[in-house]
C-alpha positions as CSV (number, residue, x, y, z in Angstrom):
1,M,-25.6,15.3,7.2
2,M,-23.7,14.1,4.0
3,S,-20.4,15.2,5.5
4,E,-20.9,13.2,8.4
5,N,-21.4,10.2,6.7
6,K,-18.6,10.5,4.5
7,V,-16.6,10.5,7.6
8,L,-18.2,7.6,9.2
9,N,-17.5,5.8,5.9
10,A,-13.8,6.9,5.8
11,L,-13.4,5.8,9.5
12,K,-15.1,2.3,8.8
13,K,-12.4,1.8,5.7
14,M,-9.4,2.5,8.0
15,P,-7.5,-0.5,8.9
16,P,-8.2,-1.7,12.6
17,V,-4.4,-1.0,13.6
18,V,-4.8,2.7,13.1
19,F,-7.5,2.7,16.0
20,M,-5.2,0.2,17.9
21,L,-2.4,2.7,17.7
22,I,-4.1,5.7,18.8
23,A,-4.9,3.6,22.0
24,L,-1.6,2.5,22.2
25,I,-0.1,6.3,22.2
26,I,-2.9,7.5,24.8
27,L,-2.3,4.7,27.1
28,F,1.4,5.5,27.3
29,S,0.9,9.4,27.5
30,V,-1.5,8.5,30.8
31,L,1.3,6.6,32.2
32,N,4.1,8.7,31.4
33,P,3.1,12.3,30.6
34,N,6.6,13.0,28.9
35,Y,5.9,10.4,26.0
36,F,3.8,12.7,24.4
37,A,6.9,14.9,23.0
38,V,8.1,15.6,19.7
39,N,11.3,14.5,20.2
40,N,10.2,11.0,21.6
41,F,7.9,10.4,18.0
42,R,10.7,11.8,16.0
43,N,13.1,9.1,17.6
44,V,10.4,6.1,17.1
45,F,10.5,7.0,13.4
46,I,14.1,7.1,13.0
47,Q,14.4,4.1,15.1
48,C,11.8,2.2,12.7
49,A,13.1,3.3,9.6
50,P,15.0,-0.4,8.7
51,L,11.9,-2.2,10.1
52,M,9.7,0.1,7.6
53,V,11.5,-0.8,4.8
54,L,11.7,-4.5,5.6
55,G,8.2,-4.0,6.1
56,F,7.6,-3.1,2.4
57,A,9.6,-6.0,1.1
58,Q,7.6,-8.6,3.3
59,T,4.3,-6.8,2.0
60,L,5.4,-7.6,-1.7
61,V,6.2,-11.3,-0.6
62,V,2.8,-11.8,1.5
63,L,0.3,-10.3,-1.5
64,T,1.9,-13.2,-3.6
65,G,0.5,-15.6,-1.1
66,G,4.1,-16.1,0.4
67,T,6.3,-15.5,3.8
68,N,9.8,-14.3,3.3
69,L,11.7,-15.7,6.4
70,S,15.1,-14.6,5.3
71,M,14.5,-11.1,5.4
72,N,16.4,-10.8,8.9
73,A,19.5,-12.6,7.3
74,V,19.8,-10.1,4.6
75,V,19.5,-7.4,6.9
76,N,22.6,-9.2,8.9
77,I,25.0,-10.1,5.9
78,V,24.4,-6.6,4.5
79,T,25.9,-5.1,7.6
80,V,28.6,-7.7,7.8
81,L,29.5,-7.6,4.0
82,A,29.7,-4.1,3.8
83,V,32.0,-3.6,7.2
84,F,34.3,-6.7,5.8
85,M,34.9,-5.6,2.5
86,A,36.0,-1.9,3.8
87,L,38.1,-3.6,6.3
88,K,39.8,-5.2,3.3
89,G,40.3,-1.9,1.2
90,V,37.3,-1.5,-0.5
91,P,35.8,2.2,-0.4
92,L,32.9,2.1,2.2
93,V,30.1,3.7,-0.2
94,L,31.3,0.8,-3.1
95,A,31.0,-1.6,-0.3
96,M,27.6,-0.6,0.8
97,V,26.6,-0.7,-3.1
98,I,27.9,-4.3,-3.4
99,A,26.1,-5.6,-0.3
100,V,23.0,-4.3,-1.7
101,V,23.7,-6.2,-5.0
102,A,24.5,-9.2,-2.9
103,A,21.1,-8.7,-1.4
104,V,19.3,-8.7,-4.5
105,G,21.2,-11.7,-5.6
106,I,19.8,-13.3,-2.6
107,G,16.3,-12.5,-3.4
108,I,16.7,-14.0,-6.7
109,F,18.3,-17.4,-5.5
110,T,15.3,-17.3,-3.3
111,G,12.8,-16.7,-5.6
112,V,14.4,-19.4,-8.2
113,L,14.0,-22.3,-5.2
114,I,10.4,-21.2,-4.8
115,A,9.1,-20.3,-8.3
116,K,11.4,-23.3,-10.3
117,G,12.0,-25.2,-7.7
118,H,8.6,-25.5,-6.4
119,M,9.5,-25.3,-2.7
120,P,6.9,-23.7,0.0
121,A,8.0,-20.2,0.6
122,F,8.1,-20.8,4.3
123,I,10.7,-23.5,4.1
124,A,12.7,-22.3,1.2
125,T,13.0,-18.8,3.1
126,Y,13.9,-20.5,6.4
127,G,16.5,-22.5,4.6
128,V,18.1,-19.5,3.0
129,Q,17.8,-17.5,6.5
130,N,19.8,-20.4,8.3
131,V,22.4,-20.4,5.3
132,F,22.9,-16.7,5.2
133,N,23.0,-16.1,8.9
134,A,25.6,-18.9,9.2
135,L,27.5,-17.3,6.8
136,A,27.5,-13.7,8.4
137,L,28.5,-15.6,11.6
138,T,31.4,-17.2,10.0
139,I,32.4,-14.3,8.6
140,T,32.5,-12.2,11.9
141,G,33.6,-15.3,14.1
142,G,30.3,-14.7,15.6
143,A,31.0,-11.1,17.0
144,S,30.7,-7.5,15.7
145,I,33.0,-6.2,13.4
146,Y,34.0,-2.4,13.1
147,Y,35.1,0.1,10.4
148,N,35.8,3.7,11.7
149,S,33.7,6.2,9.4
150,D,32.1,9.7,9.9
151,L,29.4,8.4,7.0
152,Y,27.3,6.3,9.5
153,H,26.5,9.0,11.8
154,K,26.2,11.6,9.1
155,V,23.3,9.5,7.5
156,Y,21.5,8.9,10.9
157,S,22.1,12.7,12.1
158,S,21.3,14.7,8.8
159,S,18.4,16.2,7.8
160,L,16.5,17.2,4.5
161,L,13.9,20.0,5.1
162,F,14.1,19.0,8.5
163,I,13.0,15.6,8.3
164,P,15.7,13.1,9.3
165,A,17.6,11.4,6.5
166,P,16.5,7.6,7.5
167,V,12.6,8.7,7.3
168,C,13.6,10.3,3.9
169,V,14.8,7.0,2.7
170,V,11.9,5.4,4.1
171,I,9.3,7.7,2.0
172,V,11.6,7.1,-1.2
173,M,11.1,3.4,-0.7
174,F,7.4,4.0,-0.1
175,I,6.7,5.9,-3.1
176,F,8.9,3.3,-5.0
177,T,6.7,0.4,-3.5
178,W,3.5,2.0,-3.9
179,I,4.3,2.9,-7.4
180,L,5.3,-0.7,-8.2
181,L,2.2,-2.2,-6.6
182,N,-0.5,0.3,-8.0
183,K,0.9,1.7,-11.3
184,S,3.0,-1.1,-12.9
185,K,1.9,-4.5,-14.8
186,L,4.2,-6.1,-12.0
187,G,2.0,-4.9,-9.4
188,M,-0.8,-6.3,-11.0
189,Q,1.1,-9.8,-11.3
190,I,2.0,-9.6,-7.6
191,R,-1.7,-9.1,-6.7
192,A,-3.1,-11.9,-9.1
193,L,-0.1,-14.3,-7.6
194,G,-1.7,-14.1,-4.4
195,G,-5.4,-13.9,-5.4
196,N,-5.8,-15.9,-8.6
197,R,-2.7,-17.7,-10.0
198,E,-4.3,-19.8,-12.5
199,A,-5.7,-16.8,-14.3
200,L,-2.4,-15.1,-14.5
201,K,-1.3,-18.1,-15.9
202,L,-4.1,-18.4,-18.5
203,A,-3.5,-14.8,-19.3
204,G,-0.2,-15.9,-20.5
205,V,2.1,-14.1,-17.9
206,N,5.5,-15.9,-17.1
207,V,4.4,-16.5,-13.6
208,V,8.0,-18.0,-12.8
209,R,9.7,-14.7,-13.7
210,S,6.9,-12.6,-12.1
211,E,7.5,-14.6,-8.7
212,I,11.4,-14.2,-8.8
213,T,11.2,-10.6,-9.5
214,V,9.1,-10.0,-6.3
215,Y,11.8,-11.6,-4.5
216,A,14.5,-9.9,-5.9
217,V,12.6,-6.5,-5.1
218,A,12.4,-7.5,-2.0
219,G,15.9,-8.4,-1.6
220,F,16.8,-4.7,-2.7
221,L,14.6,-3.4,-0.1
222,G,16.3,-5.7,2.4
223,G,19.6,-4.3,1.2
224,I,18.5,-1.0,1.9
225,A,17.2,-1.6,5.5
226,G,20.8,-3.5,5.9
227,L,22.5,0.0,5.0
228,L,20.1,1.8,7.5
229,T,20.8,-0.7,10.0
230,L,24.6,-0.2,9.5
231,C,24.6,3.5,9.8
232,R,22.4,3.1,12.9
233,V,24.8,0.5,14.7
234,E,27.7,1.4,12.9
235,S,29.2,-1.8,12.7
236,G,28.6,-5.5,10.8
237,Q,26.6,-7.4,13.3
238,P,25.6,-10.9,12.4
239,I,22.4,-10.9,14.6
240,V,21.3,-7.5,14.9
241,A,17.9,-8.2,12.7
242,N,17.2,-11.5,14.1
243,G,13.5,-11.5,14.9
244,W,12.6,-8.8,12.3
245,E,11.4,-11.4,9.8
246,F,8.3,-11.9,12.1
247,Q,7.6,-8.5,13.0
248,S,7.6,-7.5,9.5
249,V,5.3,-10.3,8.6
250,A,3.1,-9.1,11.7
251,A,3.3,-5.5,10.4
252,A,2.0,-6.4,6.9
253,I,-0.9,-8.6,8.0
254,L,-1.8,-5.9,10.6
255,G,-1.9,-3.2,7.9
256,G,-4.4,-5.4,5.9
257,S,-2.3,-7.2,3.4
258,S,-3.9,-11.0,2.9
259,F,-1.8,-14.1,1.9
260,K,-4.9,-15.7,-0.2
261,E,-6.7,-12.4,-1.9
262,G,-3.9,-10.2,-3.0
263,K,-5.3,-7.6,-1.0
264,G,-3.8,-4.8,0.9
265,G,-0.7,-2.6,0.3
266,V,2.4,-0.8,2.0
267,T,0.1,2.3,3.4
268,G,-1.2,-0.1,5.9
269,T,2.1,-1.7,6.5
270,I,3.4,1.6,7.7
271,F,0.9,1.5,10.7
272,G,1.7,-2.0,11.3
273,V,5.4,-1.4,12.1
274,L,4.6,1.8,13.8
275,L,2.4,-0.2,16.5
276,I,5.3,-2.4,16.9
277,Q,7.9,0.4,17.3
278,I,5.5,2.1,19.8
279,A,5.0,-0.6,21.9
280,Q,8.7,-1.1,22.4
281,N,9.2,2.6,22.6
282,G,6.3,3.3,25.0
283,L,7.4,0.2,27.5
284,N,11.1,1.7,27.6
285,V,9.6,5.1,28.6
286,I,7.5,3.7,31.6
287,G,10.4,1.8,32.9
288,V,9.3,-1.7,32.1
289,Q,12.6,-3.9,32.5
290,A,14.2,-5.2,29.2
291,I,13.3,-9.1,30.2
292,Y,9.7,-8.3,30.2
293,Q,9.6,-6.4,27.2
294,S,9.6,-8.8,24.4
295,V,6.7,-10.7,26.2
296,L,4.6,-7.6,26.5
297,V,5.2,-6.3,22.9
298,G,4.5,-10.1,21.6
299,S,1.5,-10.2,23.5
300,I,0.3,-6.7,22.3
301,V,0.9,-7.5,18.6
302,L,-0.7,-11.0,19.1
303,A,-4.0,-9.1,20.5
304,A,-3.7,-6.5,17.8
305,I,-3.7,-9.4,15.0
306,I,-6.7,-11.0,16.8
307,I,-8.8,-7.8,17.1
308,D,-7.5,-7.1,13.7
309,A,-9.0,-10.4,12.5
310,V,-12.6,-10.2,14.2
311,V,-13.3,-6.8,13.2
312,R,-12.3,-7.6,9.4
313,M,-14.7,-10.7,9.8
314,R,-17.4,-8.4,11.0
315,R,-17.0,-6.1,8.1
316,R,-17.6,-8.8,5.9
317,D,-20.8,-10.0,7.3
C-alpha cells in the first residue's frame, strides 16, 4: 500500500507534459506502426539537440522573469560567422570558437540593455534579434554560404559509448546548466530574480551583474546550439533557427518553468522540447503535408500549454 502511494505521489508531481508526450507517442504509433522504432527515436534525439540546448538557455532567462527572443538570431549568426571566417582563411575549429565567443558577447550586450538600460526583456531581445538577423543576412547576401569540411559529418555521425555525439553534447550542457541552477550561488540568484528580486537586492546581491551573467550564459548555450546546427546543416544559414525562440520558450513553460515564481528547471524543459520535436517527427512519419505541419504543431503545443496550465491550477487548489 505504501509503495502504491509513493508511486501515485510521484506521478502527481510529474509535469503534465510527460503524460502528453506519452499520449502523443501512442497516437503516432497507432497511426503508423513503424513509428515506434529505435532508429526513429534515435533520429528524434539527434534532430532536437540544438533546440534542446537552446531550451536550457531559455529556461535560465524564463526563471529570471524574462524572455529571450534573440536566441534564434544567436544560432543564425553563429552558423554564418563560423563559415564566413573559415572562408576567409581562419581554421574552422578556431572560427567555431570565435563564433561562440561572439554569442557570449551578444548575450552580455543583451543583458546590459535589460539590467542597466532597464528595457523590458521582450523589447530588448526582439531588437537584438532583428539587428543580428539582419547582420547574418547582410553577411551572406540572403543565401546560405558553404565551407567544405569533413568535421560537420564527423560530429553528427560519431558516437561515444553508442550515444550519438550531438546527444552527448546535450547531456554535457544539461549537467552544466543543472549544476549552475541547483548547486551554485548564481542559480539561487536566478530563481530570486524571478521570484523575489527586491529581497535579493536587500541581501546585498548585485542584481545588475547577476542578470547580465544570466544572459551571457544563455549566449554561450545559444552558441553551442549554433555549432550543433552548423554541423547538422553543414552551412552558414541566416534563417535556419527562425521560430526556435518561441519553441524554446514554449518548451521551458511546458517543462514547468515559471515567469513569476522562479520555479522550474532544465529537466522539465527536456520533455517540452521532446513534445515539440515528436509532434513534428510524427506528422512527417504519418505523411502529413509540410504546408499543414506548422499549423498542427502549433495547435498541439498550444493545447499542451492550456492543458498544462489547467492541471497546475487544479493541483494548487
